[in-house]
N, C-alpha and C positions, 0 to 999 in steps of 0.2 A: 137205621139211617139211608142204608141202601133202598131200601120201600120210598123213603122221600126223596130221595135220590131221582131213585127210577119214575116217580108221582110226576116230578118236577121234567123231565126229560120226557114224560109222556105229552105231558102239556106244553110241551116245546120251552120249556125255560131253564137256563144256564143252572146248575150247581153253584151254590154261592162258596166264599170263601174259607167260612167255617167249616160247609160240608168237605172241602178239600183236606183242611187241617185236620181233622179227626179222623179219616180215612188215610194219610199220612200217618198219622201217629199210631193209628193200629198195624199197617204193614209195618213201621218198625218198631212195634214190639214183636210182631211173628217171625221176623227175622232173627231179632234177641233170644227169643225163646228156641229156635231149630240150630244157631248156631252156637257149641259150647262155651262157656267160659275157659280162659285158656289157665290149664295147672299151676298154683304156685310153685316159686322155685324151691332149691333145696335149702338154701339159705332163709326162706320166710320160712320153709315148714321148721326145721330147724330152731327157729330162734322163739316159736309161738311153743313146740314141745318143752323146748330148757323151761320157758317160761312157767309152763303149766307143771312142768314134773317138780321141779324144787318148791313150787310152793307147795304141795302136796308133801312131799318130803320133809319138809319143818314142819308145815302143820297138822298133817295126821298120818304120817310116817305107815300106819297100820294100812292104809289104802295104798300104799306107792304101790306093792304086788299086782295092782289092777292094769299098770301099766305092761305088765308081762303077760306070758302063756306058758300052758306045761312045760313046752319043748324050749324054750328059752334058757339061756343059759346068764348066769351072773357072778363074776368075780372080785374077790376083796382078798386084802393079803392077812396074815395071821399076824401073831405078834413079833413071832421073827420075820416077818418083811415077806415071806413065801406068799405066793399067789393061791388062794383056794378057790376054784370054782366049783358051783353047784347048780343044778337044776332041778324043775320041779316047782311050782307055786308054790307049796309049803316050804319048801328049805329056802327058797328066794326071799319069803316073807321074813322066817327067823332069821337071816343073814342081815336084810336090812335093819331089822328091830334090835340087830344085837351091838349097831354102832351108835343108838340113843342120837337121832338126828334130832329129834324137837328141842334136846338141851341147846343147838346150834343156828345160827343165822347164815345162810348161804347168801355171798357175795361172787356174783358170777363177773370173770374179768374179759375171755373171749368165748366165742362160739363159732366154731366151723362146720358149714356141712356141706356135702356134696354128694351129688346122684352116684349112687353103686350098683353093684349084679341083683337083675330081678326087679328092678324100679326099687330095690332100697335107697335107705339114706345110710350114709358116715355123718356122726355127728361127734364133734371131739372139742370137750369141754374144760375150760382152766378158772380155776378161783379158788376161793378160801373160804373155810367155815370159821366162823367166831361163837367163842363158846360164851357162856352167862358169865366168864371171868376175865372176859374180851383177851381171852388166848387167842389166837390166830394159827390156823392149819392151810396150808395150802395145798391145793388137791389137782390134780387131771383123771376126768371122766372119759371115756368113749362107747358111744352107743352104735347100735347098727338096728335101723330101726325097719321093721319088714312090714311090705304092703298088706292090708286084708279089707273085707269089705268096706268097711268105714274108717278110713285112715291109716293108721300106722298102731306095730306095738313091736316093743323093744323084744329081738330077737337073742342080740350081745351085749352085754354090760358089763365093764373093765372099771376100777374105779382103784385110785395108788393116790395117798398122801404124798407130798414131796417134802420131805424133811431137810433144812437149813445145811444141816451136817453134813448129808448125803453129798449136797450138791461142791459143797467145799471139797469133800475129800476126793472128787471127781475131777477138781478142776488141780488139786493137787499133786493126784495121780499124773495128769495129763502133764503138768509143768515139769514131773520130776522123770517122767521117759521122754520129754524133748530136751532137758538138760543132761540126761545119760547117754540120749544119740550125738548131741552136741559134743560133748567129752569126747564119745569115739569118733566120730569124724575129725576133732585136733588132732585126735593122741594118730590118726591115720595119715592124717597129710602130714606132720612133723616127723615122721616114720617115714614114707615117701622122701620128705625133706632131707633127712638123715642120711636113706641109701643114697640119694642123688649124690650131696656133697661129699660120701663116700668113695664114689664113683670116680670123682672128679680129681680127688687128691690123691686115690692111685694111678690114674689118667697121669698125672701131673709128675708123680714119682717116675714112674717110668720114662714119663720123657724125658726130664733132666737126666736120670740115669743113664738111658741112651746118648745123651748129649755129650755126656760124662765119656762114655765108653770109648765113644767115636775117635774123639777127641786122642786121647790117652792113645789106641790103635795107630795115628796120624803119628804122634809123636813118636813110638817106636818105630814106625817106620822112615821114617826121618831120621832118626837116629842110626839106622840099619845102613839106609843109604850111604850117608856120611862116614859111615865104616869102612864098607867096601868101598867107596871112591877112595879113603887115604890110603885102605891097602895096595889096591892097583896103580894110584900114583910110584907108593914106596918099589913095587917091584920094577915099576918102568924105569926109573932111576938106578938100581941096581945094575 
C-alpha cells in the first residue's frame, strides 16, 4: 500500500480516501499493540476464580489440588470444630477429598475481593452447600491468591461451616451479657440513690435536732433571767 501511495505521489497523484483509511487502521492497530491492556480489577479476578474453583470442586474434586502449590496452606475444622491446617499438595488433596464435595452443590451468596500484599488478592466467599438429600449447610471460605507467571495460585485457604446453633448461642451469650451489665448498672444507681437519701435523712435529722436544742437553750436562758430579775426586785423591796 505504501508503494502504491509512493507511486501515486511520484506520478503527482493524491492518495485516495481508501488509502488514507487503510493507513489509519494500521496506525491504530500498532498503537493498541504497543500500549498494554489495563489489568483486571481484584473483584473481576475474584469472581472468575470462584466460579472456576467451585465448579472443579463439585465436578472433579480430585483435580482441585491443582489450584495450590507445595508451599500452600489449607485449613479445615475437625469434628470438634478445631481448625486443622495442612501443607503440601498430597496433604491438601487428602483433606479436600475427605469432605466429599461431589455429594454437594455449591451455592455462592457473596464474593468479596481486594488487593493485598505483593500484588496478591484476598477473596472472601459465603454460601451454602446443598446435599443430595436437600440438606443445606452455610459456609464461609477465605483465599489468599498469590501471583505467579500466568495468573494466580492459592497460597492460603481457610474453610468453615456456619452452624445455626453456634449463631444462636453467640446471640444468646451477647444478650445475657447485656442483661447482666444492665442489672449491675441498675443496682449501682439504686445504691447511689439510697446513699444520697441516707445522707439527706441524716442532715435533716441533725438540722431538726439543732433547732430543738437551740430553742431549749433559749427557754432555759429566759427562765434564768426571769428568776434573777425576781430575786433582785425582792432584795430591793426589803
